[in-house]
N, C-alpha and C positions, 0 to 999 in steps of 0.2 A: 172451501178447499183451496181457493186461489188467493188467500190472504197474503201469502208470501210474495205475490206479484203486485200487491197494492201499496198504497202510501198512507202512513199514519202520522199524525202530527200531535205533539205535546207542546203546549205553550206554557211558559213559566215567567213569573215576575220575581226576580231576585234582587233585593235592594240591600241586603246585609252581607258583609264579608264573612266568609266561613273559615274557621281554623280547622281544616280537615285532618291535619296531621295528629291532633290530640285525640279526637274521638270521632272517628270517621262515620260510624253508623248510628250512634246514639244521640248525637247533638240535635236539639230541636230549636226552632226559631219562633219568636213571639209575634207572628202576624197571621192573619186569617188564611186558613187553608183553602178557602173558597173564593179567593180574590179573582174576579173575572178579568181576563186579559183580552180575549177576542170579542169584537162587537157581535159576531154571530159564529155559531159552530159549523162553519162551512169553508170550502176552499176560498170563497170570497173573503171570509173573515180572516183567514190566514194571510191572504194577499194584502189586505188593509193593514194588518199588524206589521208586516214586513215594510210596507211603504210609509208607515207612521214615523219611522226613525227610532222607535223604542226597541226594535228588534235588531240588536247589533252583533249578537253571538249565536249563530246557527250551527248546530251539530247535526251531521247526517250519520245515520246508522244504516248500513246497506248489506244486503246478502245476495245470494245467487240469482234472485229474481230480476236484478237490474241488468244482468248479462245474458239472459235467455234470448233476447231479441238480436243479440250478436251471434247467436248460433251455439252458445255454450249451454249444455243442459244443467238444470239445477239438480239438487241431490234427491229430493224426496217426492217429486210429482209421480203419482202412480202411472206406470207404463212408459213415460218419457224421461223420468229422472235418472240420474246417474246410477243410483243404487239398484234400480230396476233392470239395468242393462249390463250387468257385470258377469253374466253366466259364463261367458267365454274364458274368463280368467280362472275358473274352477276354485273359487275362494270358499273357505269354510262358512263364511257369512259375509254379506256385502261390505260392512264396515272394516273388515280385516285389511282391505287395501290401504287403509289409512291408520292401521295399528302399528306402532313403532316396533314392537317385538316381532310381529309377523313380517314386517318389512326387512328387518335385519336377517331373518332366515330365508325369506322369499322375496327379494326385491323386484323380480321380473314383472309381476302384474302391475305394480305401481308405475314402473318406467314405460311399460307398454301403453298404459292409460295416459301417462304424461305426454307421450308422443301424439296422441289424439287431441289433447287439450292444450298443447303447449302455447304459452304466450307468444304473440307475434303473428298468429294466424287469424286473429279476430280484430274487429274495429270497435272502439267504444260506442256506446249507445247514446241516444238523446239524454237519458238519465245521467250518464257520466258527465256529459258536457253541461248539463244544468248545474251539477255540483261545481264544475269548473267556473261557471258564471258566478255562482255565489262567492267563490274565491276572488275572482277578478273584481267584483263589486265590493269587496272588503267585508262581506257578511259571514264568511265561513270560519268558524272557530276551529273545527276539525272534522274530518270524515273518518268514522270508525267502520272498517270493512271486514266482513267475514270472508271475502273472496281472495283467491290466490291467483287470479288471472292477470293481475297487474294492469288492468284496463283503466283504473283510476290514474295511474302514472302516465299511461299513453295519452289520456285525455288532458293532461297538463297539471295534475296535482303533484307537488313536490313532496319530498320525504317529510318535511315539517308539517305539511297539511294532512298527513295520513297517519292513522294507526291501523296497521294491517294485523288485526287481532289474531288471525289464524296463519300469520306468516306470509311469505311471498316466494315466488320463483326467482325474484330479482337477484338474490345471492344464494349460495349453497356452501355447506361446510362438511368436512370430514366428520364422520360420526364417532371416531375414536376420541375419547375424552382427553387424552394427553396430546393429541395432535390439533384437531379443530381447524385445519387449514381452510382458508376461504377461497371460493371460486366464483367467477361472475356468470352472468346469464348466457353469454356467448359460449363459454367453455362447456357449460351443462347442455346447451342446445346441441352442440357438435356431438357430444357423447350419446345423447338420447336418439338423435336422428341417424347415427351410424350403427344403431342397434347394440351399442356397448353398454354394459352396466358400469356406471361411473365409479371409478376407483381413484383413491388419493394418490397423487404423484409422489408424496413423501413416504406414506406408510402402507399403501395398498388397501386400506380399509374402504368401506363404502362411502360415497359422497352423496348427501341428501340435500335437495332444495330446502331452504329455510321455511318450509311450511310446517304448521303445527299438526302433528299426528296425535291421535288418541293416545294417551299415556305420556304426553309431553306437556310441559308448562307453557302457558301463554307468554309472549314476549314481555319483559319487564316494562317496556314502554307503554303497554296497555294499561297497567296499573298506575304508573306515575302520571300519565296523561289524563286518565280518568279523574284523578284527584284534583288536577288543576282545571280541567275543562268544564266538568259538569256543574260546579257551583256557579259558573258564569253563563250557563246556557239560558238563552231567551226562548229559543224554539228548537225542538228536537224533531227532525224529520226521519221517519223510519221507512225504508224502501226495500222491497224485494227480499224480506226475510220472514220466515215463519216463527222466529224467536224460539227455536227448539233446543239450541245448543248453549249450554252454560259455560263460562259465566257471561258471555256476550249478551245472552238473552236478558239478563237482569239489569243491563244498563238503562233500559227505558224506565225502570222503577227507581233508579239510583237517586235522582234529584228529588223525585216525589217523596221518597222515604226520608231523605235528609230534611225536607221542609215540613215533615209531619202530615203530608197529604194522604199517605197510604198508597199502597202499590196498585198496579193494574191500570188499565185504560177504560174510560167510561165515555162511550160515544152517544148513548141514547136514553140514559135513565133521567129521572126528574132532577137528579143532582149533578148531571153533566155540566161542566163549565169550561173545560180547557182542551178537550181532545177532539180531533177531527179525523175521520176516515175517508179517503178518496179511493173508491173501488174501481178496478180496471187495471190496465197494464201500467207499469212504472213510467214508460215513455209517454203514454197518453196523459197521465197525471202531471208529469213535469211540463208537458206542452200546455196543458190547461192552466197550470199555475203561472207559467211564463207569460201566457196571454193576458191573464188578469193583472200581472205586474207590468205589462207593456214591454216585455222582453222577447216575445215569441219570434219575431222576425230576426232579431239578433241571435237567438239560440239556433234557429234553423240555418242561418248563414254560417255560424260557427261550426255546426255539424258538417255542412257541405264543404267548407274550406279545409277542415281538418281531415275529413275522409279523402278529399282529393290529394292532399299532401301524402297521406299514407299510401294511396294507390300509386302515386308517382314514385315514391320511395321503393315500394315493392317491385314495380316494373323495372326500375333501375337496377336493383339488387338481382332480379331474375336474369336480366340481360348480362350482367357481369358474371353471374354463375354459369350461364350458358356459354359465354365467351371462354371462360376458364376451362369448362368441360370440353369445349371444341378444341382448344389449344392442346389439352392433354391427349385427346384422341388423335389429333394431327401428329403430335410428337411420337405416339406409338406407331402410327402408320409409316412415318418417315424412317423410324428405326427398323421396322420390318423390311421396308424396301432396301 
């Protein structure tokens, strides 16, 4: 039941250039589907593969499980997950809070929840910074994230490193088709924390963060990046996702299908040759892999340095906010006197 908090690995050997644009799903390649890539089907085998120099394009697929240690609930864990704790919003069913038609009629529950989970209140986890290290070492092809908490960006991934498959709070747009005015994170934050329902300055329609609701299409970048990235994938690391939501869930089978391997992951059958599961928390798995790669101390130092910077920035912003509030109160007092 905790598979969504674990780490799964797919290893691939791709030696042929693919023309995806012509026939994306039906093209097959003429080499063995059972070519062994890892010396052993273990975390040690994954580490050896990364250190070998043959693994140059790593793709990470991540979900809510990588952010739970930051204090952000996942969606589906019984009892503690987001969907299990929405009774106070009087929804017809839990998923309605992310249904676009329901949102347009009843935006209040979503924005109340957004206030609780708003980006900027949480720090990236060990897992986020491990992905950042993959980038810094030139190994990260792309990170495909189901998350809307922006912690990948806070950890140091740039827009080009990321495919935010379910969108992001980073930008927002007016929902009116003929307007679509864009707003930034600070504008939306101000509205949400002042208990206002965000309305467009130009046309007074609702403004919604650019997260993908049920009933909306995934960003075009998801599909264009997928076509470019997955044919080059040497290692796919899946962390913190139960792979329940399509089409994101099918990405893990994407390369396998193209190469004629057949879908699904195989960790322990007699025919297993490429997949590894590391059970436990995502942070523990990343630390264990970093240790085997000789990166553990570097990773721990990165987490400490970055968290200290975030704390320092938060303290400074709080002091400035208190000073502003104090000045406002002082002004009111003087005026009264």
